C-alpha positions as CSV (number, residue, x, y, z in Angstrom):
1,M,142.6,143.3,89.3
2,A,146.5,144.5,88.9
3,D,147.8,143.2,85.4
4,T,147.4,139.2,85.3
5,A,151.4,138.8,83.6
6,V,152.8,140.8,86.4
7,L,151.3,139.0,89.2
8,D,152.9,135.5,87.6
9,K,156.2,137.0,87.9
10,I,155.8,137.8,91.5
11,E,153.9,134.4,91.7
12,A,157.0,132.7,90.1
13,L,159.1,134.5,92.7
14,C,157.0,133.1,95.4
15,T,157.3,129.1,94.1
16,H,160.9,130.0,93.7
17,L,161.5,131.2,97.7
18,G,159.1,129.2,99.1
19,C,156.5,131.0,100.0
20,E,152.7,130.6,100.4
21,C,150.8,132.3,97.5
22,R,147.2,133.1,96.7
23,R,145.0,134.2,94.4
24,D,141.8,136.2,94.9
25,E,142.2,135.3,98.8
26,P,139.0,136.6,100.7
27,M,140.5,139.4,103.2
28,R,137.7,138.7,105.6
29,L,139.5,136.1,107.0
30,H,142.5,137.9,107.5
31,T,140.6,140.6,109.5
32,S,139.4,141.3,113.4
33,F,136.3,142.5,111.3
34,R,135.4,139.7,108.9
35,I,135.2,141.9,106.1
36,G,136.6,142.5,103.4
37,G,137.0,141.3,99.6
38,P,139.2,139.5,98.0
39,A,143.4,140.3,97.7
40,D,144.6,139.6,93.7
41,L,147.8,138.4,95.6
42,F,148.3,137.2,99.3
43,L,151.7,136.1,100.4
44,I,153.1,134.7,103.5
45,P,157.0,134.9,103.4
46,E,158.6,132.2,105.1
47,S,161.8,134.7,106.5
48,A,163.3,138.1,106.0
49,A,165.6,136.8,103.3
50,D,162.0,136.3,101.6
51,L,161.2,139.9,102.4
52,S,164.6,141.2,101.2
53,R,164.1,139.6,97.6
54,L,160.0,140.2,97.5
55,L,159.7,143.7,98.7
56,P,162.0,145.3,95.7
57,A,160.7,142.4,93.4
58,V,157.1,144.1,93.8
59,H,158.7,147.2,93.8
60,A,160.3,147.3,90.6
61,L,156.9,146.2,89.1
62,D,155.4,149.1,90.2
63,V,152.5,146.7,92.1
64,P,150.1,148.5,94.8
65,L,151.6,146.5,98.2
66,H,150.4,146.2,101.7
67,V,151.7,144.9,104.4
68,I,149.7,143.8,107.2
69,G,150.1,141.7,110.9
70,R,146.9,139.9,112.3
71,G,144.7,142.6,110.5
72,S,142.8,143.9,114.1
73,N,142.8,147.7,112.7
74,L,142.1,147.5,109.4
75,L,138.5,147.8,107.3
76,V,138.9,146.5,103.6
77,R,137.0,147.4,100.7
78,D,133.9,145.0,99.7
79,E,135.6,145.0,96.1
80,G,139.0,143.9,98.2
81,I,142.9,145.0,97.4
82,R,144.2,145.3,94.0
83,G,147.8,144.2,94.0
84,V,149.6,142.4,96.3
85,V,149.1,141.6,100.7
86,I,152.2,140.4,102.6
87,A,151.3,138.8,105.9
88,L,153.4,139.0,108.4
89,T,152.2,135.9,110.4
90,G,153.5,133.9,113.3
91,K,156.6,132.7,111.3
92,F,158.0,136.6,112.2
93,S,157.5,135.6,116.1
94,H,160.4,134.9,117.4
95,M,162.0,136.8,120.6
96,R,164.7,137.1,122.9
97,R,166.1,138.7,125.9
98,E,168.7,141.2,125.4
99,G,170.2,142.3,129.3
100,D,167.1,144.7,130.3
101,S,165.3,144.7,126.7
102,I,163.5,142.0,124.9
103,L,164.2,142.0,120.7
104,C,160.4,141.5,118.9
105,E,159.8,139.9,115.5
106,A,156.6,142.4,114.1
107,G,154.7,139.1,113.6
108,A,154.5,138.2,117.0
109,P,151.0,138.6,119.1
110,L,151.3,141.6,121.3
111,E,150.1,139.3,123.9
112,A,152.5,137.0,123.3
113,L,154.9,139.7,123.8
114,C,153.4,140.5,127.1
115,R,153.5,136.8,128.5
116,F,157.2,136.6,127.3
117,A,158.1,139.8,129.4
118,L,155.6,138.4,132.4
119,D,157.7,135.2,132.3
120,E,161.1,137.3,132.5
121,G,160.1,139.2,135.0
122,F,159.8,142.9,133.5
123,S,157.0,145.1,133.8
124,G,156.4,148.3,131.5
125,L,153.7,146.2,129.0
126,E,150.9,145.1,131.2
127,F,148.8,147.6,129.5
128,A,149.0,145.9,126.1
129,H,147.5,142.7,127.5
130,G,144.7,141.9,126.0
131,I,145.5,144.2,122.5
132,P,144.6,141.8,120.0
133,G,147.4,143.0,117.2
134,S,150.8,142.2,116.1
135,V,154.0,143.8,117.4
136,G,154.6,145.5,114.4
137,G,151.1,146.6,114.1
138,A,151.4,148.3,117.7
139,V,154.6,149.6,116.1
140,Y,153.1,151.3,113.3
141,M,150.2,153.2,115.3
142,N,151.7,153.4,118.8
143,A,148.4,151.4,120.5
144,G,148.2,151.9,123.9
145,A,145.6,151.8,126.6
146,Y,145.0,152.2,130.5
147,G,147.7,155.4,130.1
148,G,150.3,153.3,128.4
149,E,151.4,153.1,124.8
150,M,154.6,151.9,122.8
151,K,156.6,154.5,122.9
152,D,156.9,154.2,126.7
153,V,159.1,151.4,126.0
154,L,160.3,150.8,122.4
155,I,164.2,151.7,121.8
156,Y,164.6,150.8,117.8
157,V,162.3,149.1,115.2
158,E,163.9,147.5,112.3
159,H,162.9,147.8,108.9
160,L,163.1,147.1,105.2
161,E,162.4,149.9,102.4
162,A,160.4,149.3,99.7
163,D,163.7,148.8,97.9
164,G,164.8,145.9,100.0
165,T,167.2,148.4,101.8
166,P,167.3,147.7,105.5
167,G,166.9,150.5,108.3
168,R,166.4,151.3,111.7
169,L,164.9,153.9,113.5
170,E,165.2,155.0,117.1
171,G,164.4,157.7,119.6
172,E,163.1,161.2,117.8
173,A,163.1,159.6,114.5
174,L,160.4,157.4,115.5
175,A,157.8,160.2,115.6
176,L,155.6,158.6,118.0
177,S,153.0,160.6,119.4
178,Y,148.9,159.6,119.7
179,R,147.9,156.4,117.4
180,R,150.7,157.6,115.3
181,S,154.5,156.6,114.0
182,A,157.3,157.2,111.2
183,Y,156.2,154.6,109.9
184,S,152.3,155.7,109.7
185,G,151.4,155.4,105.8
186,G,154.8,155.0,104.8
187,S,156.0,151.6,102.7
188,A,158.7,150.3,104.8
189,C,157.9,146.9,106.1
190,I,158.9,146.5,110.6
191,L,160.3,143.7,110.7
192,R,161.6,143.7,114.5
193,A,160.8,146.2,117.5
194,A,163.5,146.3,120.6
195,V,161.7,147.3,123.9
196,R,163.6,148.1,126.9
197,L,161.2,147.1,130.6
198,T,161.8,147.5,134.3
199,P,162.5,144.1,136.3
200,G,159.6,143.5,138.8
201,D,157.7,141.0,140.8
202,P,155.9,138.7,138.9
203,Y,153.4,138.4,140.8
204,N,152.2,142.0,140.9
205,I,152.9,142.0,137.3
206,R,150.5,139.2,136.5
207,E,147.9,140.8,139.0
208,R,148.0,144.2,136.8
209,M,147.7,142.1,133.6
210,E,144.9,140.2,135.0
211,D,143.3,143.0,135.6
212,Y,143.3,145.2,132.5
213,L,141.9,141.9,130.7
214,R,139.5,141.6,133.2
215,R,138.1,145.0,132.5
216,R,138.3,144.4,128.9
217,R,135.6,141.6,129.2
218,E,133.4,143.5,131.0
219,K,133.1,146.7,129.2
220,Q,134.1,145.6,125.7
221,P,132.2,143.6,122.9
222,L,134.6,141.2,122.4
223,E,132.3,138.7,121.9
224,Y,131.8,140.2,118.2
225,P,134.4,140.7,115.3
226,S,135.2,144.3,115.5
227,A,138.5,146.6,115.1
228,G,138.7,147.8,118.3
229,S,138.1,151.8,119.1
230,M,137.0,153.4,115.7
231,F,137.7,156.8,116.6
232,K,140.4,158.7,118.0
233,R,139.8,160.1,121.1
234,P,139.3,163.9,120.2
235,E,141.1,166.8,122.3
236,G,139.6,167.3,125.5
237,N,136.7,164.7,125.4
238,Y,136.4,160.7,124.7
239,A,135.1,159.3,121.2
240,S,132.4,156.7,123.2
241,A,131.5,159.7,125.5
242,L,130.4,161.5,123.1
243,I,128.4,158.5,120.6
244,D,126.9,157.8,124.0
245,Q,125.8,161.3,124.8
246,C,124.0,161.1,121.1
247,G,122.0,158.6,122.2
248,L,123.7,156.5,119.2
249,K,124.4,153.0,120.9
250,G,122.4,150.5,118.9
251,M,122.5,152.1,116.0
252,R,122.3,149.7,112.7
253,I,123.1,150.0,109.0
254,G,122.9,146.6,107.6
255,D,124.8,144.3,110.0
256,A,126.9,147.3,111.1
257,M,126.2,148.6,114.0
258,V,126.9,150.6,117.1
259,S,128.0,148.4,119.9
260,E,125.4,148.7,123.0
261,K,128.4,147.7,125.3
262,H,131.0,150.2,124.8
263,A,129.8,153.1,122.0
264,G,133.7,153.5,120.7
265,F,133.1,149.9,119.3
266,L,131.8,149.4,115.8
267,I,130.9,145.8,115.5
268,N,129.8,143.2,113.1
269,A,127.1,141.8,114.3
270,G,126.2,139.5,112.0
271,N,127.3,139.4,107.9
272,A,128.2,143.7,107.2
273,T,129.8,144.4,104.4
274,C,132.6,147.5,104.2
275,A,129.8,149.6,102.5
276,D,127.5,148.8,106.3
277,M,130.4,149.9,107.9
278,L,131.5,153.2,105.8
279,A,127.9,154.3,105.8
280,L,127.3,153.9,109.9
281,I,130.7,155.5,109.9
282,E,129.9,158.8,108.3
283,R,126.5,158.8,110.1
284,V,127.8,158.4,113.6
285,Q,130.7,161.4,112.8
286,D,127.9,163.5,111.0
287,V,125.3,163.2,113.8
288,V,128.2,163.9,116.8
289,L,129.4,167.0,114.7
290,E,126.2,168.4,114.9
291,K,125.4,167.8,118.0
292,T,128.3,168.2,120.5
293,G,130.2,170.2,117.2
294,Y,132.9,167.2,117.7
295,R,134.3,166.1,114.4
296,L,135.2,162.1,115.4
297,E,138.9,161.1,113.2
298,R,138.7,157.4,112.0
299,E,141.2,155.4,113.8
300,V,141.0,152.3,112.1
301,E,142.4,152.1,108.9
302,L,140.6,151.4,105.6
303,L,142.6,149.6,102.5
């Protein structure tokens, strides 16, 4: 656990700002995997102004800090997270149209942005319909599916540095590549993103969105807690195809299991621990490497 006196100082600041603040918050409540031990201090700020006070305070106290959205691409260790977790929740969900673009706060569900674009008659985000993460998370990892990715629509992103300094990245500075961005592995906190879309026929947009969602429901194990695709796509192949080829569907360690519906998904089939999941990940990687020569790289972030 982080130093109690230091946590007390951060908690006092939260009380002053009127932010939610919880000690030893179970992270399994905040991840789509439903896995994870307690965070020393779990904060839910009310506004960007709160963040501009909290980030430099935590930074100055030299406390480990993690910012999360909807926890849809996270695997949290059983012993939990030392230091501070800041959750950008629905309080950071405002979005508005600006000409042919939409400016959206980082805590908004990506699904909500897709629906807003549909309501405004904008095409370009259909690929993201059904992706369970937040807008900030989608930017952080350049989320994508069905041939589309955030790289195709992002104009610029506004953020706060760890010391509270505001910043903005656009164009090539975003360094968007397969499941990576300039923010990946960094300390900056994404605040909002602007996306440029194309006017389209709402009927056709809705049809494409519903088609993608139907495909997800048919092919993905949405009835189980998971973090989506566990592994990145290896060059020249697909992780799910390689895992299936190795006969690993249904492989289980504790309650961590390779989905029988989609081999790229590792699911929590009951009360899986992080240790279960990590052991299964390693086992899948070892077997695939031995039988195919491909080394699978984990896509899901481990905290």
